[in-house]
MIFIPA-550125 format. One line per field, with one value per residue (C-alpha): x, y, z; residue in three letters; chain. Coordinates in nm, 3 decimals, decimal comma. Example, Ala and Ser with C-alpha at 12.3 -4.5 7.8 and 13.67 -1.06 7.14 Angstrom:
2
x: c(1,230_1,367)
y: c(-0,450_-0,106)
z: c(0,780_0,714)
roti: c(ALA_SER)
fipa: c(A_A)
# end
This chain:
281
x: c(7,386_7,665_7,803_7,459_7,418_7,770_7,713_7,379_7,530_7,810_7,547_7,350_7,667_7,739_7,384_7,394_7,711_7,502_7,306_7,605_7,638_7,622_7,320_7,032_6,759_6,522_6,795_6,925_6,575_6,563_6,899_6,809_6,473_6,647_6,894_6,616_6,428_6,749_6,799_6,441_6,457_6,798_6,670_6,452_6,770_6,817_6,457_6,412_6,719_6,556_6,259_6,488_6,695_6,387_6,210_6,529_6,621_6,276_6,234_6,588_6,618_6,283_6,406_6,739_6,587_6,768_6,991_7,308_7,586_7,876_8,220_8,531_8,379_8,274_7,917_7,787_7,450_7,372_7,125_7,132_7,322_7,581_7,677_7,683_7,903_8,136_8,182_8,241_8,457_8,820_9,016_9,348_9,469_9,373_9,727_9,841_9,595_9,714_10,014_10,041_10,058_9,957_9,736_9,538_9,358_9,063_8,982_8,660_8,549_8,199_8,027_8,350_8,470_8,845_8,831_8,625_8,763_9,121_9,062_9,254_9,579_9,569_9,574_9,361_9,164_9,021_8,745_8,648_8,311_8,144_7,813_7,549_7,372_7,702_7,831_7,520_7,574_7,949_7,873_7,617_7,870_8,139_7,893_7,773_8,129_8,193_8,481_8,393_8,722_8,932_8,758_8,665_8,414_8,451_8,179_8,386_8,583_8,959_9,079_9,359_9,212_8,956_8,642_8,279_8,255_8,001_7,972_7,816_7,583_7,576_7,292_7,543_7,662_8,024_8,072_7,985_8,253_8,372_8,504_8,258_8,035_7,853_7,644_7,340_7,261_7,491_7,508_7,741_7,989_8,277_8,627_8,959_9,321_9,530_9,785_9,513_9,365_9,697_9,724_9,362_9,364_9,720_9,838_10,205_10,243_10,531_10,285_10,059_10,129_9,875_9,658_9,389_9,261_8,945_8,788_8,653_8,909_9,001_9,317_9,548_9,357_9,414_9,790_9,806_9,654_9,938_10,232_10,353_10,344_10,433_10,808_10,760_10,538_10,700_10,394_10,226_9,954_9,681_9,536_9,257_9,343_9,104_9,264_9,142_9,257_9,601_9,667_9,595_9,830_10,110_10,065_10,068_10,381_10,563_10,438_10,550_10,884_10,962_10,937_11,131_10,824_10,751_10,411_10,342_10,027_9,873_9,561_9,299_9,275_9,461_9,818_10,069_10,281_10,580_10,907_11,185_11,413_11,139_10,980_10,695_10,546)
y: c(7,332_7,191_7,542_7,674_7,394_7,448_7,824_7,765_7,521_7,769_8,040_7,811_7,740_8,113_8,174_7,884_8,029_8,326_8,091_8,092_8,469_8,571_8,796_8,846_8,583_8,813_8,944_8,594_8,483_8,775_8,679_8,308_8,391_8,620_8,345_8,092_8,339_8,409_8,036_7,997_8,305_8,239_8,016_8,311_8,497_8,266_8,325_8,698_8,875_9,217_9,077_8,865_9,159_9,377_9,116_9,015_9,370_9,466_9,155_9,131_9,500_9,486_9,195_9,365_9,704_9,874_9,569_9,648_9,387_9,383_9,273_9,290_9,554_9,768_9,823_9,820_9,906_9,637_9,667_9,314_8,985_9,140_9,395_9,122_8,886_9,174_9,267_8,905_8,796_8,705_8,818_8,734_9,095_9,201_9,185_9,470_9,709_9,625_9,856_10,173_10,465_10,822_10,818_10,543_10,604_10,369_10,404_10,218_10,215_10,074_10,083_10,122_9,771_9,833_10,198_10,112_9,769_9,897_10,255_10,193_10,160_10,488_10,855_10,964_10,775_10,914_10,686_10,745_10,616_10,772_10,580_10,778_10,492_10,326_10,663_10,716_10,384_10,454_10,783_10,617_10,349_10,606_10,788_10,461_10,402_10,765_10,789_11,126_11,279_10,996_10,888_11,139_10,993_11,154_11,123_11,116_10,878_10,872_10,886_11,037_11,388_11,619_11,558_11,455_11,093_10,816_10,561_10,245_10,082_9,711_9,519_9,445_9,736_9,615_9,612_9,962_10,074_10,377_10,159_9,870_10,007_9,674_9,788_9,966_10,218_10,502_10,825_11,123_11,151_11,380_11,240_11,380_11,275_11,187_11,451_11,715_11,557_11,581_11,950_12,039_11,868_11,974_11,614_11,519_11,212_11,089_11,043_10,811_10,462_10,260_10,299_10,039_10,043_9,843_10,018_9,743_9,761_10,132_10,087_10,208_10,540_10,583_10,539_10,763_11,037_11,003_11,043_11,373_11,258_10,889_10,953_11,068_10,774_10,500_10,332_10,014_9,952_9,691_9,664_9,448_9,345_9,120_8,801_8,868_9,233_9,154_9,501_9,667_9,433_9,496_9,872_9,858_9,640_9,878_10,189_10,061_9,938_10,288_10,412_10,125_9,932_9,560_9,400_9,070_8,862_8,808_8,602_8,582_8,918_9,111_9,232_9,410_9,693_9,795_9,986_9,744_9,850_9,799_9,484_9,332_9,183)
z: c(9,455_9,675_9,727_9,827_10,081_10,217_10,254_10,424_10,674_10,746_10,802_11,037_11,236_11,277_11,398_11,645_11,801_11,916_12,143_12,380_12,419_12,783_12,822_13,060_13,017_12,826_12,594_12,531_12,429_12,182_12,030_12,006_11,848_11,600_11,506_11,451_11,230_11,036_10,977_10,854_10,631_10,473_10,184_10,074_9,972_9,672_9,559_9,620_9,753_9,792_9,984_10,200_10,320_10,374_10,588_10,767_10,859_10,989_11,207_11,345_11,423_11,602_11,816_11,888_11,971_12,262_12,314_12,510_12,522_12,767_12,642_12,861_13,092_12,793_12,668_12,312_12,164_11,907_11,616_11,480_11,459_11,227_11,494_11,758_11,556_11,469_11,834_11,939_11,643_11,705_11,399_11,563_11,571_11,925_12,067_11,840_12,005_12,357_12,346_12,549_12,311_12,245_11,934_11,761_11,430_11,374_11,004_10,931_11,294_11,229_11,573_11,770_11,854_11,857_11,964_12,272_12,369_12,373_12,483_12,809_12,613_12,420_12,520_12,223_11,959_11,636_11,504_11,139_11,015_10,708_10,705_10,904_11,086_11,183_11,300_11,512_11,694_11,722_11,898_12,126_12,222_12,298_12,526_12,686_12,806_12,908_12,661_12,507_12,625_12,482_12,161_11,892_11,641_11,298_11,035_10,717_10,500_10,460_10,099_9,890_9,875_10,031_9,829_9,841_9,726_9,678_9,956_9,814_10,063_10,137_10,300_10,577_10,789_10,789_10,410_10,285_10,039_9,844_9,559_9,523_9,248_9,216_9,511_9,367_9,643_9,739_9,936_9,920_10,208_10,296_10,250_10,370_10,327_10,632_10,533_10,560_10,871_11,055_10,961_11,036_11,377_11,465_11,513_11,534_11,310_11,525_11,813_11,612_11,743_11,546_11,237_11,170_10,810_10,740_10,442_10,215_9,936_9,954_10,163_9,884_9,874_10,248_10,208_9,899_10,112_10,364_10,125_10,272_10,635_10,612_10,629_10,991_11,088_11,296_11,440_11,320_11,064_11,081_10,729_10,595_10,237_10,047_9,918_9,563_9,566_9,427_9,282_9,616_9,800_9,547_9,577_9,958_9,968_9,731_9,912_10,252_10,119_9,989_10,349_10,504_10,617_10,595_10,532_10,710_10,709_11,052_10,990_10,716_10,536_10,808_10,763_10,985_10,850_11,060_11,026_10,930_11,216_11,477_11,616_11,418_11,731)
roti: c(MET_PHE_LYS_LEU_ILE_PHE_ASN_TYR_LEU_HIS_PHE_VAL_LYS_SER_GLN_LEU_LEU_LEU_PHE_ASN_VAL_ARG_LEU_SER_PHE_SER_ASN_ARG_ILE_ARG_VAL_ILE_LEU_GLY_SER_LEU_ILE_ASN_ILE_ILE_LEU_LYS_PRO_LEU_GLN_ALA_LEU_ASN_LYS_LYS_LEU_TYR_PHE_LYS_VAL_ARG_LYS_SER_ILE_ILE_ARG_TYR_LEU_TYR_GLU_ASN_LEU_ILE_VAL_GLY_VAL_ASN_SER_LYS_LYS_PHE_LYS_ILE_ARG_ASP_ASP_ILE_ASP_LEU_MET_THR_ILE_LEU_ALA_ASN_GLU_GLY_ILE_ASP_GLU_PHE_PHE_LYS_VAL_LYS_GLY_LYS_ILE_PHE_LEU_ASP_ILE_GLY_ALA_HIS_ILE_GLY_LYS_TYR_SER_ILE_LEU_TYR_SER_ASP_TYR_TRP_ASP_LYS_ILE_TYR_ALA_PHE_GLU_PRO_GLU_PRO_SER_ASN_PHE_GLU_ILE_LEU_THR_ILE_ASN_VAL_ASN_LEU_ASN_ASN_LEU_GLN_ASP_LYS_ILE_MET_PRO_LEU_ASN_PHE_ALA_ILE_SER_ASP_GLU_ASN_ILE_GLU_ILE_ASP_LEU_PHE_LEU_SER_GLU_TYR_SER_VAL_THR_HIS_SER_ILE_ILE_ASN_LYS_GLN_LEU_SER_ASN_SER_ILE_LYS_VAL_LYS_ALA_ILE_SER_LEU_ASP_ASN_PHE_PHE_LYS_ASP_TYR_ASN_ILE_ASN_VAL_GLU_GLU_VAL_GLY_LEU_ILE_LYS_ILE_ASP_VAL_GLU_GLY_ALA_GLU_SER_LEU_VAL_LEU_ARG_GLY_MET_ARG_ASP_SER_PHE_SER_LYS_PHE_ARG_GLY_LYS_LEU_ILE_ILE_GLU_ILE_TRP_GLU_ASN_ASN_ILE_ASP_SER_LYS_LYS_PHE_ILE_GLU_LYS_PHE_LEU_LYS_ASN_TYR_GLY_PHE_VAL_LEU_LYS_ARG_ILE_LYS_GLY_ASP_TYR_TYR_LEU_GLY_TYR_TYR_GLU_ASN_SER_SER_GLY_LYS)
fipa: c(A_A_A_A_A_A_A_A_A_A_A_A_A_A_A_A_A_A_A_A_A_A_A_A_A_A_A_A_A_A_A_A_A_A_A_A_A_A_A_A_A_A_A_A_A_A_A_A_A_A_A_A_A_A_A_A_A_A_A_A_A_A_A_A_A_A_A_A_A_A_A_A_A_A_A_A_A_A_A_A_A_A_A_A_A_A_A_A_A_A_A_A_A_A_A_A_A_A_A_A_A_A_A_A_A_A_A_A_A_A_A_A_A_A_A_A_A_A_A_A_A_A_A_A_A_A_A_A_A_A_A_A_A_A_A_A_A_A_A_A_A_A_A_A_A_A_A_A_A_A_A_A_A_A_A_A_A_A_A_A_A_A_A_A_A_A_A_A_A_A_A_A_A_A_A_A_A_A_A_A_A_A_A_A_A_A_A_A_A_A_A_A_A_A_A_A_A_A_A_A_A_A_A_A_A_A_A_A_A_A_A_A_A_A_A_A_A_A_A_A_A_A_A_A_A_A_A_A_A_A_A_A_A_A_A_A_A_A_A_A_A_A_A_A_A_A_A_A_A_A_A_A_A_A_A_A_A_A_A_A_A_A_A_A_A_A_A_A_A_A_A_A_A_A_A_A_A_A_A_A_A)
# end
């Protein structure tokens, strides 16, 4: 019971933070109304989870329809409070994207937060997002910011081989996964390895300055699919590794060490991988 109350209060706090988002008056009213409805509906999740998510999604997405949010001179189409909180969240990793470079790979791009916010720093960005509705919003956001020549949205997953795989769908758009089989719904999506991606798109690995990997537990598959090309890579990696995913972390540490890389925790579940003879800053 105590845990339920604690989680509910934490949820309420996150919703109340949205009251302070800078928007036009009418859009702010929509967001505030959505947050209040979320707070009222939340207890329903413990009683009927399926009904809760169905009602929540229909009401919130109706309120957020055609909502455009401006962040640091960039524009984002937002579907719901999850999108909004994702765009506004400070994970403590932003500084690593603010480096002038040639190529940035955004693996698990969602609706384009990092690709778009830091597009001024990179010559070319490849944004990978396998889930169709996320990919649709990603593409819209790229077009909203007139970044079609700089950002290439790609509608497939990155894994250890070229294959069609199951993408397990979460109720939250940021937590779809190719390995979390506890999620009941799934769709088939195309997956490709980075080794094959570099060949197919004629990309020089030495020009890749940053790879962000946020793939809900499948990060080891991403690295396995880069075995042939990793020896030429001298950029940096930003990797989300779940705290309870001990095996994945051990594999990543060993994999990187074999190529002379170091893994260092930044904040929360985010880690920095960098070549040992380069700066980790």
